[in-house]
N, C-alpha and C positions, 0 to 999 in steps of 0.2 A: 165266735169265730168259726168259719167253715174249715179252717186248717187246724191240724192237731199240734204241729210244731210251732211254738211261739215265734212270731215274725217281728223283727225289730227294724225300724227305719233309723239308720245311723247317719246323722246330718253333721258334717264337718268338712270344711274346705281344704284342710291339710291332709294330704295323702298319707303322711306318716302317722297321723292320729287314726285315720281310717284303718290302716294296717294293724296298728297297735291294739285297737279295741275290737276289731273284727275277730282276731284269733281267739281270745278267751271266750267271746260270745259263742262262736261256732263250736268251740271245745265243750261248752256247756250244753250243746245240742240245739241252739237257737238258729233260726234262719235270719241272715243279715242282708238288708238291702241298703246300699250306699246312696247318698245324695251329697253332692259337692257344693251346693249353694241353696239358698232359700227357695228360689223358684222351682228348682228341680225337686226339692222336698215336697212342695205343694203338689207338683205334678204326680210324683210317685204315690202320694197319699190318695189322690183321686183315682189312680189306676188299681190300687191294691188295698187290702185290709191289713191292719197292723195291730199288734198287741201292745206295743211300746214304741215311743219315739225318743231317741237320745239326740238332743238338739243343742248344737253350739250356738252361742249368742252372736259372735262376730262372724257374719256370713256375707259374701258378696250377693249382689242383686236384691235379695230380700233378707233383712236381718232376722235374727232368731226371735226377737220380741214380736215382730209382725207375723212370722210363721206360727208362733205359739198362739197369738190372738186368732188367726184364721182357723187353725186346727181346732181350737177350743170352741169356736163359734159353730162348728159343724159336728164335733165328735167329743166323746168323753175319754178318748184314748189316753192312757197314762203318758206323761211327758217328764223326762228328766233333762234338766238344762245343764250344759257344761259352760263354765265361765272362767276366764283367766283373771277376772277382776274380783277382788274381795270386798269392794265397796258395798254397803248395805243397799244402795240404790238399785243395783243390778239384781240382787236377789229378791228384794222387796217387789220390784216391778215384775220380775218373772213369776213370782208366786201370785201376785195380784192378777196377772193375765191368765192364770190357771195352771201353771206348772205344778206337778205333784211333788217334785223333789229337785234339788240342784247339787252339783258337785263343783267345787272350785279347783281349778288346775293350779299346781300339779297334784295328782292323786295316785294312790296305789291301785294296782289291779285287784287286790283283795277288797278294797273299799268299793271299787267300781262293780265288781261281781256281786257284792253284798247288796248294794243299792238296787241293781237290776232285779235280783231275785226277790227282794222285799216288795218292790213295786208290782212285779208280775204276780206274786203271791196274793197281795192285797186285791189286785184287780180280779183275779180268778175267784177269790172269796166273795167279792161283791156280785159277780155274775151268777154264782151258784147259791147265794143266800136266798132262802125262800121263806124265812120266818116272817109272819105278818105281825106287825106291832100296831097298837092303837096310837093314833096321833096324840102328840103331847101339846097341851095348851096351858099357858100361864100368863096372866096379865097382858093380854093382847098378842102374845107370841104363840104361833102355832107351827109345830114341826110334824110333818107327815113323813115318818121314817121310811115307810114302804115306797112311797113315790119320790122321796128325797126332795120334798117341796117345803119351803119355809115362807111363812107369811107374818107380817107385822101389821096388826089391825086391818086384816083382810087384804093388804097390799103385798104382792110378791116381793121377796128379797132374793136377789141373785147371789148365790154363794159358790165358791170354787169347791171342788171335790174335797179337798183337805179341810177347808173351813167347815163344811157340813159335818165331816167326820168328827172334828173337835167339838163342835156344838152338840152333836148327838151324844158323844161320850159324856160330856158334862151334864146335859139335861137328863140323861137316863139315871143319874145319881145325884139329885139335888142335895146340896149341902156337903157333899163329899169333896175333899180337897185332892186334886191331882197334881203331882209334881210335873215339871217339864219332862223329865225322863219317863214317867208313867204315860204321859200323853204321846210322846214319841213312840213308845213301845205299842201303845194301843192303836195308833194310826198306821205306823210303818212296819210293825212286827218286831222291831228292835230299835235300840238307840245308838247302835254302833256308828261311828264316824259322823254323827249328826250334831250340829251346833244346837244346844238347847234353846238358844235365842230365836231359832226358827219359830218356836211356839209363840214367843212374844209377838212376832210379826203377825201371825195369823190371829191371835187374840185381839191385837190392835185393829186389824181390819174388820173382825167380827163386831167389835164395839162400834166402829164407825158406821156399820150397816144396820145395827140393831138397836143401839142405845139412844134414847132421846138426847142424852148428854154424855158423850163418850168419856169426858173427863171425870164424870161421877157415875160410873156404871151401876145399873140396877140388876141386870141379869147375870153378867159375867164378872165375877168379883175376884179380887186378889187377896190371898192370905200371905202377907209379907214373909218372905223367907221360906215359904212352903209350896206355893203354887197357885192354882186357879180353881174356882168352884162356881157352879150355877146356884143362884139364890135359892135358899131352902124354902119350900112351900109350907 
């Protein structure tokens, strides 16, 4: 980013929510740009660069799902979705479209600040990480860590940012069992305020994209009661 102060696009059609969330963000030193509907969010994103998008799902003109889809098609900017719905459909669809994290309303300001800091911290780490790693290959699966490219039998596999991070964490330590909490901490920097079942959603998506038979996974295995592991070589 060309600017030093993290810039956040805050997308919510309720002025009360805009006011409520803008204050703690600016107090933390962030620059906040508001958008009151989905189309305005897309317009603002074309005009400026952002370090994070906080995106409500229920928006006029263009809903949050479509905004997320369009943003992810053109950028890897971190996205935190806000939803008033607790149904798995909403969170699963948001994560599948490429959202990095989600918060279900109502939430505390402490939780909100924690999520924002964690996502920005992870994004900054990804931008400054310069370690070159040799690509990983096993039984037709190839992971290029440096380029963040995954292939299955030479065919590209499109993964979200979080899916790639989970796969990379498991593949770097074949045979090692990671609990949901350990994966949350590995990906987001902490496990505070996060539903461990979020990991289950991402693992399910990874299996659907990588496994010949997702119901009988070969690469990403489950240790019942303990967590997940990549098949030992």
